[in-house]
py3Dmol code that shows the C-alpha trace and the ligand (Angstrom):
import py3Dmol

protein = """\
ATOM      1  CA  MET A   1      81.593 117.869 128.889  1.00  0.00           C
ATOM      2  CA  LYS A   2      79.536 119.615 126.217  1.00  0.00           C
ATOM      3  CA  LYS A   3      81.560 119.629 122.776  1.00  0.00           C
ATOM      4  CA  ILE A   4      84.614 117.483 121.890  1.00  0.00           C
ATOM      5  CA  GLY A   5      86.609 117.692 118.644  1.00  0.00           C
ATOM      6  CA  ILE A   6      88.033 114.767 116.500  1.00  0.00           C
ATOM      7  CA  ILE A   7      90.765 114.606 113.952  1.00  0.00           C
ATOM      8  CA  THR A   8      92.294 111.680 111.865  1.00  0.00           C
ATOM      9  CA  SER A   9      96.163 112.554 111.444  1.00  0.00           C
ATOM     10  CA  GLY A  10      99.354 111.415 109.703  1.00  0.00           C
ATOM     11  CA  GLY A  11      98.936 108.315 107.398  1.00  0.00           C
ATOM     12  CA  ASP A  12      95.330 107.271 106.827  1.00  0.00           C
ATOM     13  CA  SER A  13      94.474 103.449 107.773  1.00  0.00           C
ATOM     14  CA  PRO A  14      91.570 101.349 107.212  1.00  0.00           C
ATOM     15  CA  GLY A  15      89.264 101.292 110.090  1.00  0.00           C
ATOM     16  CA  MET A  16      89.667 105.102 110.999  1.00  0.00           C
ATOM     17  CA  ASN A  17      86.138 105.621 109.756  1.00  0.00           C
ATOM     18  CA  ALA A  18      84.678 103.063 112.045  1.00  0.00           C
ATOM     19  CA  CYS A  19      86.507 104.673 114.767  1.00  0.00           C
ATOM     20  CA  ILE A  20      85.175 108.218 113.849  1.00  0.00           C
ATOM     21  CA  ARG A  21      81.427 106.581 113.816  1.00  0.00           C
ATOM     22  CA  ALA A  22      82.234 105.015 117.240  1.00  0.00           C
ATOM     23  CA  VAL A  23      83.374 108.534 118.881  1.00  0.00           C
ATOM     24  CA  VAL A  24      80.559 110.383 117.212  1.00  0.00           C
ATOM     25  CA  ARG A  25      77.712 107.914 118.098  1.00  0.00           C
ATOM     26  CA  THR A  26      78.860 107.448 121.828  1.00  0.00           C
ATOM     27  CA  ALA A  27      79.084 111.222 122.091  1.00  0.00           C
ATOM     28  CA  VAL A  28      75.914 111.917 120.655  1.00  0.00           C
ATOM     29  CA  HIS A  29      74.542 109.297 123.096  1.00  0.00           C
ATOM     30  CA  GLN A  30      75.957 111.287 126.016  1.00  0.00           C
ATOM     31  CA  ASN A  31      74.712 114.550 124.566  1.00  0.00           C
ATOM     32  CA  ILE A  32      77.843 115.670 123.585  1.00  0.00           C
ATOM     33  CA  GLU A  33      78.283 117.651 120.483  1.00  0.00           C
ATOM     34  CA  VAL A  34      81.256 116.724 118.109  1.00  0.00           C
ATOM     35  CA  LEU A  35      83.168 118.988 115.630  1.00  0.00           C
ATOM     36  CA  GLY A  36      85.275 117.048 113.085  1.00  0.00           C
ATOM     37  CA  PHE A  37      88.353 118.894 111.887  1.00  0.00           C
ATOM     38  CA  TYR A  38      89.480 118.089 108.314  1.00  0.00           C
ATOM     39  CA  LYS A  39      92.716 117.059 107.342  1.00  0.00           C
ATOM     40  CA  GLY A  40      94.206 116.408 110.908  1.00  0.00           C
ATOM     41  CA  TYR A  41      96.008 119.453 112.708  1.00  0.00           C
ATOM     42  CA  GLU A  42      95.974 121.344 109.547  1.00  0.00           C
ATOM     43  CA  GLY A  43      91.869 121.757 109.921  1.00  0.00           C
ATOM     44  CA  ILE A  44      92.313 122.973 113.500  1.00  0.00           C
ATOM     45  CA  ILE A  45      95.100 125.755 112.431  1.00  0.00           C
ATOM     46  CA  ASP A  46      92.773 126.752 109.553  1.00  0.00           C
ATOM     47  CA  ASN A  47      89.430 126.410 111.575  1.00  0.00           C
ATOM     48  CA  ASN A  48      88.053 123.982 108.857  1.00  0.00           C
ATOM     49  CA  SER A  49      85.538 121.813 110.433  1.00  0.00           C
ATOM     50  CA  VAL A  50      82.095 120.122 110.272  1.00  0.00           C
ATOM     51  CA  LYS A  51      79.560 119.139 112.847  1.00  0.00           C
ATOM     52  CA  LEU A  52      79.325 115.517 113.067  1.00  0.00           C
ATOM     53  CA  ASP A  53      75.959 113.923 113.982  1.00  0.00           C
ATOM     54  CA  THR A  54      74.717 110.316 113.945  1.00  0.00           C
ATOM     55  CA  THR A  55      73.720 110.588 110.365  1.00  0.00           C
ATOM     56  CA  SER A  56      77.107 111.939 109.235  1.00  0.00           C
ATOM     57  CA  VAL A  57      78.767 108.714 110.057  1.00  0.00           C
ATOM     58  CA  SER A  58      76.255 106.407 108.366  1.00  0.00           C
ATOM     59  CA  GLY A  59      77.283 103.957 105.642  1.00  0.00           C
ATOM     60  CA  ILE A  60      81.176 104.394 106.715  1.00  0.00           C
ATOM     61  CA  ILE A  61      82.122 101.580 108.893  1.00  0.00           C
ATOM     62  CA  GLN A  62      83.044  99.307 106.005  1.00  0.00           C
ATOM     63  CA  ARG A  63      85.064 102.032 104.150  1.00  0.00           C
ATOM     64  CA  GLY A  64      88.965 102.396 104.015  1.00  0.00           C
ATOM     65  CA  GLY A  65      90.603 106.050 104.129  1.00  0.00           C
ATOM     66  CA  THR A  66      88.920 108.681 106.492  1.00  0.00           C
ATOM     67  CA  ILE A  67      86.123 110.945 105.825  1.00  0.00           C
ATOM     68  CA  LEU A  68      87.603 113.700 107.898  1.00  0.00           C
ATOM     69  CA  LYS A  69      90.815 113.223 105.537  1.00  0.00           C
ATOM     70  CA  THR A  70      94.207 113.469 106.943  1.00  0.00           C
ATOM     71  CA  ALA A  71      97.547 115.246 106.470  1.00  0.00           C
ATOM     72  CA  ARG A  72     101.319 115.242 108.168  1.00  0.00           C
ATOM     73  CA  SER A  73     100.928 118.795 109.108  1.00  0.00           C
ATOM     74  CA  GLN A  74     104.197 120.747 108.874  1.00  0.00           C
ATOM     75  CA  ARG A  75     102.770 124.051 110.014  1.00  0.00           C
ATOM     76  CA  PHE A  76     101.719 122.271 113.219  1.00  0.00           C
ATOM     77  CA  MET A  77     105.476 121.756 113.907  1.00  0.00           C
ATOM     78  CA  THR A  78     106.021 125.476 114.308  1.00  0.00           C
ATOM     79  CA  GLU A  79     105.252 127.306 117.463  1.00  0.00           C
ATOM     80  CA  GLU A  80     102.748 129.561 115.462  1.00  0.00           C
ATOM     81  CA  GLY A  81     100.767 126.562 114.318  1.00  0.00           C
ATOM     82  CA  ILE A  82     100.381 125.141 117.628  1.00  0.00           C
ATOM     83  CA  ASN A  83      99.260 128.332 119.225  1.00  0.00           C
ATOM     84  CA  LYS A  84      96.972 128.967 116.285  1.00  0.00           C
ATOM     85  CA  ALA A  85      95.434 125.558 116.754  1.00  0.00           C
ATOM     86  CA  ALA A  86      94.965 125.873 120.391  1.00  0.00           C
ATOM     87  CA  ASN A  87      93.285 129.182 120.138  1.00  0.00           C
ATOM     88  CA  ASN A  88      90.759 127.881 117.567  1.00  0.00           C
ATOM     89  CA  LEU A  89      90.109 125.134 119.795  1.00  0.00           C
ATOM     90  CA  LYS A  90      89.188 127.446 122.598  1.00  0.00           C
ATOM     91  CA  GLN A  91      87.185 129.722 120.362  1.00  0.00           C
ATOM     92  CA  ASN A  92      85.029 126.809 119.353  1.00  0.00           C
ATOM     93  CA  GLY A  93      84.222 125.679 122.854  1.00  0.00           C
ATOM     94  CA  ILE A  94      86.130 122.448 122.766  1.00  0.00           C
ATOM     95  CA  GLU A  95      86.341 120.801 126.066  1.00  0.00           C
ATOM     96  CA  GLY A  96      88.095 117.480 124.920  1.00  0.00           C
ATOM     97  CA  MET A  97      89.816 115.985 121.751  1.00  0.00           C
ATOM     98  CA  VAL A  98      90.104 112.640 120.102  1.00  0.00           C
ATOM     99  CA  ILE A  99      93.140 112.228 118.062  1.00  0.00           C
ATOM    100  CA  ILE A 100      93.198 109.391 115.668  1.00  0.00           C
ATOM    101  CA  GLY A 101      96.886 108.777 114.466  1.00  0.00           C
ATOM    102  CA  GLY A 102     100.258 107.323 114.972  1.00  0.00           C
ATOM    103  CA  ASP A 103     103.097 108.482 117.118  1.00  0.00           C
ATOM    104  CA  GLY A 104     103.686 111.846 115.098  1.00  0.00           C
ATOM    105  CA  SER A 105      99.991 112.708 115.888  1.00  0.00           C
ATOM    106  CA  PHE A 106     100.465 111.742 119.467  1.00  0.00           C
ATOM    107  CA  LYS A 107     103.674 113.829 119.807  1.00  0.00           C
ATOM    108  CA  GLY A 108     101.636 116.634 118.336  1.00  0.00           C
ATOM    109  CA  ALA A 109      98.843 116.117 121.020  1.00  0.00           C
ATOM    110  CA  ILE A 110     101.714 116.560 123.732  1.00  0.00           C
ATOM    111  CA  GLU A 111     102.775 120.030 122.390  1.00  0.00           C
ATOM    112  CA  LEU A 112      98.908 120.949 122.087  1.00  0.00           C
ATOM    113  CA  SER A 113      98.315 120.013 125.625  1.00  0.00           C
ATOM    114  CA  LYS A 114     100.801 122.536 126.876  1.00  0.00           C
ATOM    115  CA  ARG A 115      98.674 125.431 125.402  1.00  0.00           C
ATOM    116  CA  ILE A 116      95.285 124.376 126.110  1.00  0.00           C
ATOM    117  CA  ASN A 117      94.111 122.619 129.368  1.00  0.00           C
ATOM    118  CA  ILE A 118      91.567 120.259 127.903  1.00  0.00           C
ATOM    119  CA  PRO A 119      91.668 116.359 127.833  1.00  0.00           C
ATOM    120  CA  ILE A 120      93.124 114.799 124.825  1.00  0.00           C
ATOM    121  CA  VAL A 121      92.945 110.886 124.186  1.00  0.00           C
ATOM    122  CA  GLY A 122      94.205 109.121 121.262  1.00  0.00           C
ATOM    123  CA  CYS A 123      93.271 106.247 119.363  1.00  0.00           C
ATOM    124  CA  ALA A 124      96.200 104.330 117.578  1.00  0.00           C
ATOM    125  CA  GLY A 125      95.505 104.555 113.735  1.00  0.00           C
ATOM    126  CA  THR A 126      98.247 103.419 111.511  1.00  0.00           C
ATOM    127  CA  ILE A 127      99.163 100.372 109.541  1.00  0.00           C
ATOM    128  CA  ASP A 128     102.257 100.019 111.209  1.00  0.00           C
ATOM    129  CA  ASN A 129     101.239  98.597 114.335  1.00  0.00           C
ATOM    130  CA  ASP A 130     104.356 100.259 116.170  1.00  0.00           C
ATOM    131  CA  LEU A 131     102.929 101.857 119.286  1.00  0.00           C
ATOM    132  CA  ILE A 132     103.462 100.823 122.634  1.00  0.00           C
ATOM    133  CA  GLY A 133     100.372 100.017 124.642  1.00  0.00           C
ATOM    134  CA  THR A 134      98.070  98.169 122.345  1.00  0.00           C
ATOM    135  CA  ASP A 135      98.187  94.802 120.626  1.00  0.00           C
ATOM    136  CA  PHE A 136      96.633  96.017 117.230  1.00  0.00           C
ATOM    137  CA  THR A 137      96.819  99.684 115.893  1.00  0.00           C
ATOM    138  CA  ILE A 138      93.792 100.577 113.685  1.00  0.00           C
ATOM    139  CA  GLY A 139      94.697  99.549 109.961  1.00  0.00           C
ATOM    140  CA  TYR A 140      97.215  96.975 110.828  1.00  0.00           C
ATOM    141  CA  ASP A 141      94.991  93.818 110.402  1.00  0.00           C
ATOM    142  CA  THR A 142      93.679  95.061 106.941  1.00  0.00           C
ATOM    143  CA  ALA A 143      97.082  95.926 105.831  1.00  0.00           C
ATOM    144  CA  ILE A 144      98.631  92.648 106.799  1.00  0.00           C
ATOM    145  CA  ASN A 145      95.550  90.771 105.197  1.00  0.00           C
ATOM    146  CA  THR A 146      96.240  92.931 101.841  1.00  0.00           C
ATOM    147  CA  VAL A 147      99.988  91.954 101.815  1.00  0.00           C
ATOM    148  CA  VAL A 148      99.338  88.259 102.450  1.00  0.00           C
ATOM    149  CA  GLU A 149      96.774  88.566  99.619  1.00  0.00           C
ATOM    150  CA  ALA A 150      99.457  89.842  97.032  1.00  0.00           C
ATOM    151  CA  VAL A 151     102.202  87.808  97.979  1.00  0.00           C
ATOM    152  CA  ASP A 152     100.106  84.759  97.757  1.00  0.00           C
ATOM    153  CA  LYS A 153      99.316  85.864  94.051  1.00  0.00           C
ATOM    154  CA  ILE A 154     103.178  86.528  93.510  1.00  0.00           C
ATOM    155  CA  ARG A 155     103.876  83.228  94.852  1.00  0.00           C
ATOM    156  CA  ASP A 156     101.990  81.383  92.030  1.00  0.00           C
ATOM    157  CA  THR A 157     104.002  83.309  89.471  1.00  0.00           C
ATOM    158  CA  ALA A 158     107.162  82.760  91.332  1.00  0.00           C
ATOM    159  CA  GLU A 159     106.629  79.077  91.452  1.00  0.00           C
ATOM    160  CA  SER A 160     105.832  78.999  87.904  1.00  0.00           C
ATOM    161  CA  HIS A 161     109.194  80.641  86.975  1.00  0.00           C
ATOM    162  CA  ASP A 162     111.387  79.215  89.529  1.00  0.00           C
ATOM    163  CA  ARG A 163     111.968  82.901  90.803  1.00  0.00           C
ATOM    164  CA  ILE A 164     113.058  84.950  93.774  1.00  0.00           C
ATOM    165  CA  PHE A 165     110.727  87.657  94.520  1.00  0.00           C
ATOM    166  CA  VAL A 166     112.048  90.577  96.852  1.00  0.00           C
ATOM    167  CA  ILE A 167     108.745  91.947  97.972  1.00  0.00           C
ATOM    168  CA  GLU A 168     108.864  95.338  99.931  1.00  0.00           C
ATOM    169  CA  VAL A 169     106.030  96.068 102.312  1.00  0.00           C
ATOM    170  CA  MET A 170     105.689  99.478 104.429  1.00  0.00           C
ATOM    171  CA  GLY A 171     107.153 100.332 107.644  1.00  0.00           C
ATOM    172  CA  ARG A 172     109.787 103.075 107.523  1.00  0.00           C
ATOM    173  CA  ASP A 173     110.677 102.508 111.298  1.00  0.00           C
ATOM    174  CA  ALA A 174     108.720  99.234 111.965  1.00  0.00           C
ATOM    175  CA  GLY A 175     109.284  95.765 110.813  1.00  0.00           C
ATOM    176  CA  LEU A 176     105.880  94.315 112.111  1.00  0.00           C
ATOM    177  CA  ILE A 177     103.908  94.270 108.620  1.00  0.00           C
ATOM    178  CA  ALA A 178     106.968  92.289 107.233  1.00  0.00           C
ATOM    179  CA  LEU A 179     107.219  90.066 110.422  1.00  0.00           C
ATOM    180  CA  ARG A 180     103.652  88.831 110.341  1.00  0.00           C
ATOM    181  CA  SER A 181     103.213  88.743 106.664  1.00  0.00           C
ATOM    182  CA  ALA A 182     106.431  86.843 106.379  1.00  0.00           C
ATOM    183  CA  ILE A 183     104.834  84.042 108.893  1.00  0.00           C
ATOM    184  CA  ALA A 184     101.499  83.839 107.021  1.00  0.00           C
ATOM    185  CA  CYS A 185     103.111  83.643 103.395  1.00  0.00           C
ATOM    186  CA  GLY A 186     105.846  81.122 104.311  1.00  0.00           C
ATOM    187  CA  ALA A 187     108.522  83.658 103.243  1.00  0.00           C
ATOM    188  CA  GLU A 188     111.910  82.413 103.087  1.00  0.00           C
ATOM    189  CA  ALA A 189     113.733  85.404 104.344  1.00  0.00           C
ATOM    190  CA  LEU A 190     112.864  88.654 106.012  1.00  0.00           C
ATOM    191  CA  LEU A 191     114.822  91.814 106.320  1.00  0.00           C
ATOM    192  CA  VAL A 192     113.463  94.605 109.016  1.00  0.00           C
ATOM    193  CA  PRO A 193     114.549  97.639 110.321  1.00  0.00           C
ATOM    194  CA  GLU A 194     114.826  96.492 113.950  1.00  0.00           C
ATOM    195  CA  MET A 195     117.522  93.991 113.161  1.00  0.00           C
ATOM    196  CA  LYS A 196     120.981  94.368 112.132  1.00  0.00           C
ATOM    197  CA  ASN A 197     120.981  92.374 108.943  1.00  0.00           C
ATOM    198  CA  ASP A 198     124.190  90.401 107.809  1.00  0.00           C
ATOM    199  CA  ILE A 199     123.993  90.591 103.999  1.00  0.00           C
ATOM    200  CA  ASN A 200     126.661  87.745 103.843  1.00  0.00           C
ATOM    201  CA  THR A 201     124.495  85.558 106.046  1.00  0.00           C
ATOM    202  CA  LEU A 202     121.414  86.327 103.645  1.00  0.00           C
ATOM    203  CA  MET A 203     123.439  85.612 100.584  1.00  0.00           C
ATOM    204  CA  THR A 204     124.986  82.355 102.019  1.00  0.00           C
ATOM    205  CA  LYS A 205     121.381  81.239 103.050  1.00  0.00           C
ATOM    206  CA  ILE A 206     120.071  82.038  99.608  1.00  0.00           C
ATOM    207  CA  LYS A 207     122.889  79.851  97.981  1.00  0.00           C
ATOM    208  CA  ASN A 208     121.835  77.106 100.041  1.00  0.00           C
ATOM    209  CA  TRP A 209     118.206  77.293  99.535  1.00  0.00           C
ATOM    210  CA  ARG A 210     117.313  73.797  98.421  1.00  0.00           C
ATOM    211  CA  SER A 211     116.839  73.162  94.832  1.00  0.00           C
ATOM    212  CA  SER A 212     113.710  71.327  95.182  1.00  0.00           C
ATOM    213  CA  LYS A 213     112.047  74.808  96.602  1.00  0.00           C
ATOM    214  CA  SER A 214     111.288  76.680  93.260  1.00  0.00           C
ATOM    215  CA  SER A 215     110.157  79.951  94.429  1.00  0.00           C
ATOM    216  CA  LYS A 216     111.580  81.943  97.154  1.00  0.00           C
ATOM    217  CA  ILE A 217     110.163  84.956  98.876  1.00  0.00           C
ATOM    218  CA  VAL A 218     112.176  87.546 100.635  1.00  0.00           C
ATOM    219  CA  ILE A 219     109.892  90.120 102.591  1.00  0.00           C
ATOM    220  CA  VAL A 220     111.855  93.420 103.083  1.00  0.00           C
ATOM    221  CA  ALA A 221     110.317  96.241 105.147  1.00  0.00           C
ATOM    222  CA  GLU A 222     111.028  99.749 103.332  1.00  0.00           C
ATOM    223  CA  GLY A 223     112.915 100.952 106.333  1.00  0.00           C
ATOM    224  CA  GLU A 224     115.702  98.196 106.329  1.00  0.00           C
ATOM    225  CA  GLU A 225     119.316  98.984 106.199  1.00  0.00           C
ATOM    226  CA  PHE A 226     120.124  98.105 102.559  1.00  0.00           C
ATOM    227  CA  GLY A 227     117.901 100.699 100.973  1.00  0.00           C
ATOM    228  CA  GLY A 228     114.657  98.645 100.186  1.00  0.00           C
ATOM    229  CA  ALA A 229     113.763  95.830  97.819  1.00  0.00           C
ATOM    230  CA  TYR A 230     115.533  97.105  94.575  1.00  0.00           C
ATOM    231  CA  LYS A 231     119.005  97.392  96.059  1.00  0.00           C
ATOM    232  CA  VAL A 232     118.367  94.165  98.011  1.00  0.00           C
ATOM    233  CA  GLY A 233     117.179  92.735  94.200  1.00  0.00           C
ATOM    234  CA  ASP A 234     120.612  93.933  92.873  1.00  0.00           C
ATOM    235  CA  LEU A 235     122.776  92.520  95.553  1.00  0.00           C
ATOM    236  CA  ILE A 236     121.199  89.083  95.051  1.00  0.00           C
ATOM    237  CA  ARG A 237     121.508  89.326  91.423  1.00  0.00           C
ATOM    238  CA  LYS A 238     125.361  90.209  91.844  1.00  0.00           C
ATOM    239  CA  THR A 239     125.978  87.376  94.484  1.00  0.00           C
ATOM    240  CA  CYS A 240     123.819  84.710  93.272  1.00  0.00           C
ATOM    241  CA  PRO A 241     123.656  85.331  89.386  1.00  0.00           C
ATOM    242  CA  GLU A 242     122.284  81.770  89.192  1.00  0.00           C
ATOM    243  CA  PHE A 243     118.879  82.832  90.417  1.00  0.00           C
ATOM    244  CA  ASP A 244     116.234  84.901  88.515  1.00  0.00           C
ATOM    245  CA  VAL A 245     115.160  87.608  90.593  1.00  0.00           C
ATOM    246  CA  ARG A 246     112.266  89.977  90.545  1.00  0.00           C
ATOM    247  CA  VAL A 247     111.231  92.855  92.694  1.00  0.00           C
ATOM    248  CA  THR A 248     107.916  94.034  93.837  1.00  0.00           C
ATOM    249  CA  VAL A 249     106.985  97.153  96.031  1.00  0.00           C
ATOM    250  CA  LEU A 250     103.513  96.718  97.374  1.00  0.00           C
ATOM    251  CA  GLY A 251     103.434 100.516  98.193  1.00  0.00           C
ATOM    252  CA  HIS A 252     100.298 102.139  99.143  1.00  0.00           C
ATOM    253  CA  ILE A 253      97.833  99.541  98.294  1.00  0.00           C
ATOM    254  CA  GLN A 254      98.556  98.522 101.792  1.00  0.00           C
ATOM    255  CA  ARG A 255      96.889 101.505 103.272  1.00  0.00           C
ATOM    256  CA  GLY A 256      93.406 101.313 101.405  1.00  0.00           C
ATOM    257  CA  GLY A 257      90.593  98.953 101.284  1.00  0.00           C
ATOM    258  CA  ASN A 258      87.665  97.629 103.099  1.00  0.00           C
ATOM    259  CA  PRO A 259      88.648  97.123 106.881  1.00  0.00           C
ATOM    260  CA  THR A 260      88.728  93.568 108.125  1.00  0.00           C
ATOM    261  CA  CYS A 261      85.953  92.375 110.633  1.00  0.00           C
ATOM    262  CA  MET A 262      88.715  92.446 113.406  1.00  0.00           C
ATOM    263  CA  GLU A 263      89.400  95.896 112.382  1.00  0.00           C
ATOM    264  CA  ARG A 264      86.073  97.397 112.582  1.00  0.00           C
ATOM    265  CA  VAL A 265      85.438  95.853 115.905  1.00  0.00           C
ATOM    266  CA  ASN A 266      88.961  96.959 117.342  1.00  0.00           C
ATOM    267  CA  ALA A 267      88.287 100.351 115.867  1.00  0.00           C
ATOM    268  CA  SER A 268      84.738 100.788 117.187  1.00  0.00           C
ATOM    269  CA  LEU A 269      85.979  99.726 120.837  1.00  0.00           C
ATOM    270  CA  VAL A 270      88.802 102.054 120.976  1.00  0.00           C
ATOM    271  CA  GLY A 271      86.367 104.845 119.525  1.00  0.00           C
ATOM    272  CA  TYR A 272      83.801 104.117 122.229  1.00  0.00           C
ATOM    273  CA  ASN A 273      86.200 103.877 124.792  1.00  0.00           C
ATOM    274  CA  ALA A 274      87.715 107.066 123.758  1.00  0.00           C
ATOM    275  CA  VAL A 275      84.739 109.066 124.525  1.00  0.00           C
ATOM    276  CA  LEU A 276      84.311 107.178 127.943  1.00  0.00           C
ATOM    277  CA  ALA A 277      87.713 108.177 128.904  1.00  0.00           C
ATOM    278  CA  LEU A 278      87.513 111.635 128.309  1.00  0.00           C
ATOM    279  CA  MET A 279      84.194 111.664 130.438  1.00  0.00           C
ATOM    280  CA  ASN A 280      86.155 109.722 133.350  1.00  0.00           C
ATOM    281  CA  GLY A 281      89.007 112.445 133.207  1.00  0.00           C
ATOM    282  CA  HIS A 282      91.631 110.622 131.429  1.00  0.00           C
ATOM    283  CA  LYS A 283      94.113 112.818 129.486  1.00  0.00           C
ATOM    284  CA  ASN A 284      97.089 112.646 127.368  1.00  0.00           C
ATOM    285  CA  GLU A 285      96.553 108.803 126.941  1.00  0.00           C
ATOM    286  CA  MET A 286      96.248 106.446 124.127  1.00  0.00           C
ATOM    287  CA  ILE A 287      93.491 104.116 124.268  1.00  0.00           C
ATOM    288  CA  GLY A 288      94.515 100.697 123.360  1.00  0.00           C
ATOM    289  CA  ILE A 289      93.616  96.995 123.326  1.00  0.00           C
ATOM    290  CA  VAL A 290      96.096  94.668 125.355  1.00  0.00           C
ATOM    291  CA  ASN A 291      94.945  90.872 125.709  1.00  0.00           C
ATOM    292  CA  LYS A 292      91.321  91.994 124.734  1.00  0.00           C
ATOM    293  CA  LYS A 293      91.402  94.527 127.717  1.00  0.00           C
ATOM    294  CA  ILE A 294      91.035  98.302 127.208  1.00  0.00           C
ATOM    295  CA  THR A 295      94.177 100.017 128.447  1.00  0.00           C
ATOM    296  CA  TYR A 296      95.380 103.344 128.802  1.00  0.00           C
ATOM    297  CA  THR A 297      99.080 104.401 127.927  1.00  0.00           C
ATOM    298  CA  PRO A 298     100.241 107.875 128.438  1.00  0.00           C
ATOM    299  CA  PHE A 299     101.432 109.460 125.065  1.00  0.00           C
ATOM    300  CA  GLU A 300     104.986 109.932 126.018  1.00  0.00           C
ATOM    301  CA  LYS A 301     104.986 106.165 126.471  1.00  0.00           C
ATOM    302  CA  ALA A 302     103.191 105.164 123.422  1.00  0.00           C
ATOM    303  CA  VAL A 303     105.191 107.011 121.105  1.00  0.00           C
ATOM    304  CA  LYS A 304     108.136 105.230 121.956  1.00  0.00           C
ATOM    305  CA  HIS A 305     108.826 102.808 119.047  1.00  0.00           C
ATOM    306  CA  ILE A 306     108.715  98.941 119.765  1.00  0.00           C
ATOM    307  CA  GLU A 307     112.498  98.487 119.275  1.00  0.00           C
ATOM    308  CA  LYS A 308     112.685  94.719 119.262  1.00  0.00           C
ATOM    309  CA  LEU A 309     110.893  92.074 117.281  1.00  0.00           C
ATOM    310  CA  ASP A 310     109.906  88.932 119.112  1.00  0.00           C
ATOM    311  CA  ASP A 311     112.901  86.578 118.964  1.00  0.00           C
ATOM    312  CA  GLY A 312     110.728  83.498 119.105  1.00  0.00           C
ATOM    313  CA  LEU A 313     108.702  84.488 116.100  1.00  0.00           C
ATOM    314  CA  LEU A 314     111.978  85.259 114.044  1.00  0.00           C
ATOM    315  CA  ASN A 315     113.317  82.045 115.076  1.00  0.00           C
ATOM    316  CA  MET A 316     110.142  80.220 114.048  1.00  0.00           C
ATOM    317  CA  ILE A 317     110.306  81.829 110.526  1.00  0.00           C
ATOM    318  CA  GLU A 318     113.891  80.492 110.300  1.00  0.00           C
ATOM    319  CA  ILE A 319     112.725  76.815 111.115  1.00  0.00           C
ATOM    320  CA  LEU A 320     109.461  77.089 109.063  1.00  0.00           C
ATOM    321  CA  SER A 321     110.914  78.523 105.961  1.00  0.00           C
ATOM    322  CA  SER A 322     113.675  75.644 105.546  1.00  0.00           C
TER     323      SER A 322
END
"""
ligand_1 = """\
16
F6P
O 103.087 105.370 108.937
C 102.369 104.719 108.110
C 103.150 104.559 106.875
O 102.328 103.896 105.963
C 104.484 103.886 106.734
O 104.477 102.682 106.954
C 105.044 104.309 105.606
O 106.384 104.352 105.557
C 104.587 105.881 105.462
O 103.338 105.795 106.184
C 104.386 106.434 104.200
O 103.772 107.638 104.299
P 103.424 108.642 103.229
O 102.065 108.020 102.640
O 103.125 109.811 103.665
O 104.297 108.608 101.908
"""
view = py3Dmol.view(width=600, height=400)
view.addModel(protein, "pdb")
view.setStyle({"model": 0}, {"cartoon": {"style": "trace"}})
view.addModel(ligand_1, "xyz")
view.setStyle({"model": 1}, {"stick": {}})
view.zoomTo()
view.show()
């Protein structure tokens, strides 16, 4: 293998730069040239690329975002776009690809692999942590730490005013950011897309919250069924007018910032192993870390969302928040 390509695609996530650095430096060490395409699949379609070497990835391990930029390419969802991308890869002499992204990016990789016979491997880059085949996606650890820091601050003011705060975290299809941060922040309630939430049970629970507990935090994943934190806040106000309710949507703050130590280490590990995987004949697989071991999961399996949250953890939240 003489030349590989790399993209970051979909929503950005802290740690993507650490992964790019690992891919580039490992490849250079193996005498493999690396071409980085800007803005994910868009850059492949437009042939918008940059040759990456050891120095191009200096000083980026600690930076959030992605130096290659990213996009959710609409054009790549068309036959014309995918064919153009496949042709451009052929013309650039690309013999292998590393895709850093989430489920949409890997679905794209499956389509691309039908048009060009080169090995493609993926590094799971999304704050949502919703891919099958890895314990932690790149960005998740930093995002949950950002959420925890923000909720701790909100807890201070909630406590001073005896208020309920409904806090919305990211996760259109996945409640894993919500679940973990709810545990870490001692949230009193949690609403996630994976569970059928019974609003009456929630309201009864709110009404019964013991009065000695002055602040109450309800963590809501953006994709839950009632339509987000503002709607949930209104429902609580209507049903429990005795409470003073405020709503905070954390939004894209969760996608930025310096990656945590764990993020940098995991991102480096998957980036390093992605290049080795390409050299060892892996194709159409996502490189993950499960129980501290490097794993290879076929894209088709990885993109299937985690559909069920850990019942044991959900149960624990109930008990610990009482
Ligand atoms: O997939 C990552 C994610 O941050 C989701 O949690 C969120 O729903 C979505 O991206 C937001 O995407 P965008 O930045 O394109 O609005």
